[in-house]
FINU-309760 format. One record per residue (C-alpha): x, y, z; residue in three letters; residue number from 1. Coordinates in Angstrom, 1 decimal, padded with zeros to 4 digits, always signed. Each point is the difference from the previous one (the first is absolute). Layout:
<sites>
{X:X Y:Y Z:Z type:ALA seq:NUM};
...
</sites>
This chain:
<sites>
{X:-003.9 Y:+003.3 Z:-016.7 type:MET seq:1};
{X:-001.1 Y:-003.5 Z:-000.8 type:THR seq:2};
{X:+002.6 Y:-001.8 Z:+002.2 type:GLY seq:3};
{X:+001.7 Y:-001.6 Z:-003.0 type:GLN seq:4};
{X:+003.8 Y:+000.3 Z:+000.2 type:ILE seq:5};
{X:+001.6 Y:+000.3 Z:-003.4 type:ASN seq:6};
{X:+002.5 Y:+002.9 Z:+000.2 type:ASN seq:7};
{X:+002.5 Y:-000.1 Z:+002.9 type:ILE seq:8};
{X:+002.4 Y:+002.9 Z:+000.8 type:LEU seq:9};
{X:+002.9 Y:-000.4 Z:+002.4 type:PHE seq:10};
{X:+001.2 Y:+003.2 Z:+001.6 type:LEU seq:11};
{X:+003.1 Y:+000.9 Z:+002.0 type:CYS seq:12};
{X:+002.2 Y:+003.1 Z:+000.3 type:THR seq:13};
{X:+002.4 Y:+000.2 Z:-002.9 type:GLY seq:14};
{X:-001.3 Y:-002.9 Z:-002.2 type:ASN seq:15};
{X:+003.6 Y:-001.4 Z:-000.2 type:ILE seq:16};
{X:+000.0 Y:-002.8 Z:+002.6 type:CYS seq:17};
{X:-003.1 Y:-001.3 Z:+001.7 type:ARG seq:18};
{X:-002.9 Y:+000.7 Z:-002.4 type:SER seq:19};
{X:+002.1 Y:-001.3 Z:-003.0 type:PRO seq:20};
{X:+000.7 Y:-003.2 Z:+002.0 type:PHE seq:21};
{X:-003.8 Y:-000.5 Z:+000.5 type:ALA seq:22};
{X:-000.9 Y:+000.9 Z:-003.6 type:GLU seq:23};
{X:+002.6 Y:-002.4 Z:-001.4 type:GLY seq:24};
{X:-000.9 Y:-002.8 Z:+002.3 type:LEU seq:25};
{X:-003.8 Y:+000.3 Z:-000.7 type:LEU seq:26};
{X:+000.5 Y:+000.2 Z:-003.7 type:LYS seq:27};
{X:+002.1 Y:-003.2 Z:+000.1 type:ASN seq:28};
{X:-002.7 Y:-001.8 Z:+002.1 type:ILE seq:29};
{X:-002.8 Y:+001.2 Z:-002.3 type:VAL seq:30};
{X:+001.9 Y:-001.4 Z:-003.0 type:ALA seq:31};
{X:+000.8 Y:-003.3 Z:+001.7 type:GLU seq:32};
{X:-003.5 Y:-000.6 Z:+001.3 type:LYS seq:33};
{X:-001.7 Y:+001.2 Z:-003.1 type:GLY seq:34};
{X:-002.1 Y:+002.5 Z:+001.9 type:LEU seq:35};
{X:-002.3 Y:+001.8 Z:-002.4 type:GLN seq:36};
{X:-000.9 Y:+003.7 Z:+000.1 type:GLY seq:37};
{X:+002.6 Y:+001.1 Z:+002.6 type:ILE seq:38};
{X:+002.1 Y:+003.0 Z:-000.9 type:ALA seq:39};
{X:+002.8 Y:+001.2 Z:+002.3 type:VAL seq:40};
{X:+001.9 Y:+003.3 Z:+000.3 type:ASP seq:41};
{X:+002.1 Y:+001.9 Z:+002.6 type:SER seq:42};
{X:+000.8 Y:+003.7 Z:+000.9 type:ALA seq:43};
{X:+001.5 Y:+002.1 Z:+002.7 type:GLY seq:44};
{X:-001.3 Y:+002.9 Z:+002.2 type:LEU seq:45};
{X:+003.3 Y:+001.8 Z:-000.4 type:LEU seq:46};
{X:+001.4 Y:-001.7 Z:-003.2 type:ALA seq:47};
{X:+002.4 Y:+001.7 Z:-002.4 type:LEU seq:48};
{X:-001.4 Y:-001.1 Z:-003.3 type:PRO seq:49};
{X:+002.3 Y:-002.1 Z:-002.1 type:GLY seq:50};
{X:+002.2 Y:-001.3 Z:+002.8 type:ASN seq:51};
{X:+001.1 Y:-003.6 Z:-000.3 type:SER seq:52};
{X:-000.4 Y:-002.5 Z:+002.9 type:ALA seq:53};
{X:+003.0 Y:+000.2 Z:+002.2 type:THR seq:54};
{X:+002.9 Y:-002.4 Z:-000.9 type:PRO seq:55};
{X:-000.5 Y:-001.9 Z:+003.2 type:LEU seq:56};
{X:-003.7 Y:-000.2 Z:-000.6 type:ALA seq:57};
{X:+000.6 Y:-001.4 Z:-003.5 type:GLN seq:58};
{X:+002.6 Y:-002.5 Z:+001.5 type:GLN seq:59};
{X:-002.4 Y:-001.2 Z:+002.7 type:ALA seq:60};
{X:-002.9 Y:-000.3 Z:-002.5 type:ALA seq:61};
{X:+002.1 Y:-001.9 Z:-002.5 type:GLU seq:62};
{X:+001.0 Y:-002.5 Z:+002.7 type:GLU seq:63};
{X:-003.6 Y:-001.0 Z:+000.2 type:PHE seq:64};
{X:-000.8 Y:+000.1 Z:-003.7 type:GLY seq:65};
{X:-001.5 Y:+003.5 Z:-000.3 type:VAL seq:66};
{X:+001.5 Y:+002.3 Z:-002.7 type:ASP seq:67};
{X:+000.0 Y:+003.7 Z:+000.9 type:LEU seq:68};
{X:+002.5 Y:+001.1 Z:-002.6 type:ALA seq:69};
{X:-002.6 Y:+001.9 Z:-002.0 type:ASP seq:70};
{X:-001.9 Y:+001.5 Z:+002.9 type:HIS seq:71};
{X:-000.3 Y:+003.8 Z:+000.0 type:ARG seq:72};
{X:-001.5 Y:+001.9 Z:+002.9 type:ALA seq:73};
{X:-003.1 Y:+002.0 Z:-000.3 type:LYS seq:74};
{X:-002.0 Y:+002.2 Z:+002.4 type:SER seq:75};
{X:-003.5 Y:-000.9 Z:+001.2 type:VAL seq:76};
{X:-002.7 Y:+001.9 Z:-001.7 type:SER seq:77};
{X:-003.8 Y:+000.4 Z:+000.2 type:GLU seq:78};
{X:-000.3 Y:-001.9 Z:-003.3 type:SER seq:79};
{X:+001.9 Y:-002.9 Z:+001.4 type:LEU seq:80};
{X:-002.1 Y:+000.0 Z:+003.1 type:LEU seq:81};
{X:-003.2 Y:+000.1 Z:-002.1 type:THR seq:82};
{X:+001.3 Y:-002.9 Z:-002.0 type:TRP seq:83};
{X:+000.8 Y:-002.1 Z:+003.1 type:ALA seq:84};
{X:-002.6 Y:-002.2 Z:+001.6 type:ASP seq:85};
{X:+002.5 Y:-000.7 Z:+002.8 type:LEU seq:86};
{X:+002.9 Y:+002.1 Z:+001.2 type:VAL seq:87};
{X:+002.5 Y:-001.7 Z:+002.3 type:LEU seq:88};
{X:+002.4 Y:+002.1 Z:+002.0 type:VAL seq:89};
{X:+003.1 Y:-001.0 Z:+002.0 type:MET seq:90};
{X:-000.6 Y:+002.1 Z:+003.1 type:GLU seq:91};
{X:-002.9 Y:+001.5 Z:+001.9 type:LYS seq:92};
{X:+001.5 Y:+003.5 Z:-000.4 type:SER seq:93};
{X:-000.2 Y:-000.4 Z:-003.8 type:GLN seq:94};
{X:-003.7 Y:-000.7 Z:+000.2 type:GLU seq:95};
{X:-000.5 Y:+003.0 Z:+002.2 type:GLU seq:96};
{X:+002.0 Y:+002.2 Z:-002.4 type:THR seq:97};
{X:-001.8 Y:-001.3 Z:-003.0 type:LEU seq:98};
{X:-003.5 Y:+000.6 Z:+001.5 type:LEU seq:99};
{X:+001.0 Y:+003.4 Z:+001.3 type:SER seq:100};
{X:+000.9 Y:+001.1 Z:-003.5 type:ALA seq:101};
{X:-002.6 Y:-001.9 Z:-001.9 type:ILE seq:102};
{X:-003.0 Y:-000.8 Z:+002.2 type:PRO seq:103};
{X:-001.9 Y:-001.7 Z:-002.9 type:ASP seq:104};
{X:+002.5 Y:-002.9 Z:+000.3 type:ALA seq:105};
{X:-001.6 Y:-001.1 Z:+003.3 type:ALA seq:106};
{X:-001.7 Y:-003.4 Z:-000.1 type:GLY seq:107};
{X:+002.5 Y:-001.9 Z:-002.2 type:ASN seq:108};
{X:+003.3 Y:+000.5 Z:+001.9 type:VAL seq:109};
{X:+001.5 Y:-002.7 Z:+002.1 type:LEU seq:110};
{X:+003.4 Y:-000.9 Z:+001.5 type:LEU seq:111};
{X:+001.7 Y:-002.6 Z:-002.1 type:LEU seq:112};
{X:+000.7 Y:-002.0 Z:+003.1 type:ARG seq:113};
{X:-003.8 Y:-000.3 Z:+000.3 type:HIS seq:114};
{X:+000.4 Y:-003.1 Z:-002.2 type:PHE seq:115};
{X:+003.0 Y:-001.4 Z:+001.8 type:GLY seq:116};
{X:+000.0 Y:-003.7 Z:+000.7 type:ARG seq:117};
{X:+002.4 Y:+000.1 Z:+003.0 type:HIS seq:118};
{X:+000.4 Y:+002.4 Z:+002.8 type:GLY seq:119};
{X:-001.9 Y:+003.3 Z:+000.6 type:SER seq:120};
{X:-002.3 Y:+001.3 Z:-002.7 type:ARG seq:121};
{X:-000.1 Y:+003.5 Z:+001.6 type:ARG seq:122};
{X:+003.7 Y:+001.0 Z:-000.2 type:ARG seq:123};
{X:+001.8 Y:+001.7 Z:-002.8 type:GLY seq:124};
{X:+002.7 Y:-001.2 Z:-002.3 type:ILE seq:125};
{X:+003.4 Y:+001.7 Z:+000.8 type:ALA seq:126};
{X:+001.7 Y:+002.0 Z:-002.7 type:ASP seq:127};
{X:+003.4 Y:-001.5 Z:-000.9 type:PRO seq:128};
{X:+001.2 Y:+003.1 Z:-001.9 type:TYR seq:129};
{X:+003.5 Y:+001.0 Z:+001.1 type:GLY seq:130};
{X:+000.6 Y:-003.3 Z:+001.8 type:LEU seq:131};
{X:+002.1 Y:-003.1 Z:-000.7 type:GLN seq:132};
{X:-001.0 Y:-002.8 Z:-002.3 type:TYR seq:133};
{X:-001.4 Y:-002.2 Z:+002.8 type:GLU seq:134};
{X:-002.6 Y:+002.8 Z:+000.7 type:ALA seq:135};
{X:-001.2 Y:-000.1 Z:-003.6 type:TYR seq:136};
{X:-000.1 Y:-003.8 Z:+000.1 type:ARG seq:137};
{X:-002.0 Y:+000.0 Z:+003.2 type:PHE seq:138};
{X:-002.4 Y:+002.6 Z:-001.4 type:CYS seq:139};
{X:-000.5 Y:-002.0 Z:-003.2 type:PHE seq:140};
{X:-000.9 Y:-003.1 Z:+002.0 type:LEU seq:141};
{X:-002.4 Y:+001.9 Z:+002.2 type:ASP seq:142};
{X:-001.7 Y:+001.4 Z:-003.0 type:ILE seq:143};
{X:+000.0 Y:-003.5 Z:-001.6 type:GLU seq:144};
{X:-002.0 Y:-001.3 Z:+002.9 type:ASP seq:145};
{X:-002.7 Y:+002.7 Z:-000.3 type:ALA seq:146};
{X:-000.2 Y:-000.2 Z:-003.8 type:VAL seq:147};
{X:-000.3 Y:-003.8 Z:+000.1 type:SER seq:148};
{X:-002.9 Y:+000.5 Z:+002.5 type:GLY seq:149};
{X:-001.6 Y:+002.5 Z:-002.4 type:LEU seq:150};
{X:+000.4 Y:-002.4 Z:-002.9 type:ALA seq:151};
{X:-001.8 Y:-002.7 Z:+002.0 type:GLU seq:152};
{X:-002.8 Y:+002.5 Z:+000.9 type:TYR seq:153};
{X:-000.4 Y:+000.9 Z:-003.7 type:LEU seq:154};
{X:+000.1 Y:-003.6 Z:-001.3 type:SER seq:155};
{X:-002.1 Y:-001.8 Z:+002.7 type:THR seq:156};
{X:-003.1 Y:-001.5 Z:-001.8 type:PRO seq:157};
{X:-002.4 Y:+001.5 Z:+002.5 type:ALA seq:158};
{X:-003.8 Y:-000.2 Z:-000.2 type:VAL seq:159};
{X:-001.8 Y:+002.2 Z:-002.5 type:VAL seq:160};
{X:-001.6 Y:+003.1 Z:+001.4 type:PHE seq:161};
{X:-002.6 Y:+002.3 Z:-001.6 type:ALA seq:162};
{X:-000.2 Y:+003.7 Z:+000.9 type:PRO seq:163};
{X:-003.0 Y:+001.1 Z:+002.2 type:ILE seq:164};
{X:-001.2 Y:+003.1 Z:+001.7 type:ARG seq:165};
{X:-000.3 Y:-000.3 Z:+003.7 type:VAL seq:166};
{X:-001.9 Y:+002.1 Z:+002.6 type:SER seq:167};
{X:+001.6 Y:+000.1 Z:+003.4 type:CYS seq:168};
{X:-001.0 Y:+001.1 Z:+003.5 type:TYR seq:169};
{X:+000.7 Y:+003.7 Z:+000.1 type:GLU seq:170};
{X:+002.0 Y:+000.0 Z:+003.2 type:GLY seq:171};
{X:+003.5 Y:-000.5 Z:+001.4 type:TYR seq:172};
{X:+002.1 Y:-001.9 Z:-002.6 type:ARG seq:173};
{X:-003.0 Y:-000.5 Z:-002.2 type:ALA seq:174};
{X:+001.6 Y:-002.4 Z:-002.4 type:LYS seq:175};
{X:-000.1 Y:-002.6 Z:+002.9 type:GLU seq:176};
{X:-003.8 Y:-000.3 Z:-000.2 type:SER seq:177};
{X:-001.4 Y:-000.7 Z:-003.5 type:PRO seq:178};
{X:-003.8 Y:+000.2 Z:+000.1 type:ARG seq:179};
{X:-001.1 Y:-000.7 Z:-003.6 type:SER seq:180};
{X:+001.5 Y:-000.4 Z:-003.5 type:PHE seq:181};
{X:-001.0 Y:+000.6 Z:-003.6 type:GLU seq:182};
{X:+000.9 Y:-002.8 Z:-002.5 type:TRP seq:183};
{X:-001.2 Y:-000.5 Z:-003.5 type:GLU seq:184};
{X:-002.8 Y:+002.6 Z:+000.4 type:GLY seq:185};
{X:-001.4 Y:-001.4 Z:+003.3 type:GLU seq:186};
{X:+000.4 Y:+001.1 Z:+003.6 type:THR seq:187};
{X:+000.6 Y:-002.6 Z:+002.7 type:PHE seq:188};
{X:-000.4 Y:+000.8 Z:+003.7 type:ASN seq:189};
{X:+002.6 Y:-001.5 Z:+002.3 type:ILE seq:190};
{X:-001.7 Y:-001.5 Z:+003.1 type:THR seq:191};
{X:+003.1 Y:-001.4 Z:+001.7 type:LYS seq:192};
{X:+003.8 Y:+000.2 Z:-000.3 type:ILE seq:193};
{X:+000.9 Y:-003.7 Z:+000.6 type:LEU seq:194};
{X:+003.8 Y:+000.4 Z:-000.1 type:ASP seq:195};
{X:+002.7 Y:+002.4 Z:-000.8 type:ARG seq:196};
{X:+003.7 Y:-000.4 Z:-000.7 type:TRP seq:197};
{X:+003.0 Y:+001.8 Z:-001.5 type:TYR seq:198};
{X:+002.0 Y:-000.9 Z:-003.1 type:ASP seq:199};
{X:+002.1 Y:-002.9 Z:+001.3 type:ALA seq:200};
{X:+003.0 Y:+001.1 Z:-002.0 type:SER seq:201};
{X:+000.3 Y:+003.4 Z:+001.5 type:ILE seq:202};
{X:+000.8 Y:+001.0 Z:+003.5 type:ASP seq:203};
{X:-002.7 Y:+001.2 Z:+002.3 type:THR seq:204};
{X:+001.4 Y:+003.5 Z:+000.3 type:LYS seq:205};
{X:-000.1 Y:+000.8 Z:-003.7 type:SER seq:206};
{X:-002.4 Y:-002.4 Z:-001.6 type:GLU seq:207};
{X:-001.2 Y:+000.5 Z:-003.6 type:VAL seq:208};
{X:-003.4 Y:-001.7 Z:+000.3 type:ALA seq:209};
{X:-002.8 Y:-000.7 Z:+002.5 type:ASP seq:210};
{X:-002.3 Y:-002.9 Z:-000.7 type:TYR seq:211};
{X:-003.5 Y:-000.5 Z:+001.4 type:PHE seq:212};
{X:-002.2 Y:-003.0 Z:-000.1 type:LYS seq:213};
{X:-003.5 Y:+001.4 Z:+000.0 type:VAL seq:214};
{X:-003.6 Y:-001.3 Z:+000.1 type:GLN seq:215};
{X:-002.6 Y:+001.8 Z:-002.1 type:ILE seq:216};
{X:-003.7 Y:+000.2 Z:+000.6 type:ASP seq:217};
{X:-000.9 Y:-003.1 Z:-001.9 type:ASP seq:218};
{X:+002.4 Y:-002.1 Z:+002.1 type:GLY seq:219};
{X:+002.7 Y:-000.3 Z:-002.6 type:ALA seq:220};
{X:+003.6 Y:+000.6 Z:+000.9 type:THR seq:221};
{X:+002.7 Y:+001.9 Z:-002.0 type:HIS seq:222};
{X:+003.6 Y:+001.0 Z:+000.4 type:ILE seq:223};
{X:+000.6 Y:+003.7 Z:-000.6 type:ILE seq:224};
{X:+003.4 Y:+001.8 Z:+000.0 type:ARG seq:225};
{X:+001.1 Y:+003.5 Z:+000.8 type:TYR seq:226};
{X:+003.3 Y:+000.9 Z:-001.7 type:ASN seq:227};
{X:+001.6 Y:+002.7 Z:+002.2 type:ARG seq:228};
{X:+002.6 Y:+000.8 Z:-002.6 type:LEU seq:229};
{X:-002.6 Y:+000.9 Z:-002.7 type:PHE seq:230};
{X:-002.9 Y:+000.9 Z:+002.3 type:ASP seq:231};
{X:-002.3 Y:-002.4 Z:-001.9 type:SER seq:232};
{X:-002.4 Y:-002.8 Z:+000.7 type:TRP seq:233};
{X:-000.5 Y:-003.3 Z:-001.8 type:ALA seq:234};
{X:-001.9 Y:-003.3 Z:+000.4 type:ILE seq:235};
{X:+001.4 Y:-003.5 Z:-000.5 type:ARG seq:236};
{X:-001.6 Y:-001.5 Z:-003.0 type:VAL seq:237};
{X:+001.9 Y:-003.3 Z:-000.5 type:ARG seq:238};
{X:+003.6 Y:-001.4 Z:+000.1 type:SER seq:239};
{X:+002.1 Y:+000.3 Z:-003.2 type:GLN seq:240};
{X:-000.2 Y:-003.7 Z:-000.5 type:SER seq:241};
{X:-003.7 Y:-000.1 Z:+000.4 type:GLY seq:242};
</sites>
């Protein structure tokens, strides 16, 4: 994978409450912000294809400007997982179930709350199915917090990175010790790691990216990034404005 996120799949159990909430919210935000190249879909691990979103789910979504009247449930499939650059599940057990059935999905599956702006990013999002309207409303607002954080992540004008190949120390947790990198046909030896930090927008227990400020053998310094989600390395080239 290149690390570029274009296709996003939300996944829950029946695809009639939580994942439709997330899909509808993100589609609205993408349209409002004019985000280019972002496609959104949803599915369920145990969905009954063709089911509508529950009446209370439709009511809660409508309260906040999301129309689920035309939503129809579908089951997750290998083709959907191949299409998706990022799969966001509601509960840790769903990630475990998904990866047990389709191991090839490993590497691009995260909890939706991973992008939450408030509260824990490691907890799940409770299923409101079978409960009263207030449970649906609370669920919607919980998902809105995480989807808003995801939208910020997708739209932040971050610095521009170019892909590189990195050789690391072959020992315990090797990705923590880059030794050299190949960029534009040249190999650069890393003489010193001057600094290291995590992606500031992600909690330290489930960070997406590690950054390294490194010095190479000619004395120049560079920022390189390891993306844990996509198992890929890149080097900072310039800011988008520059």
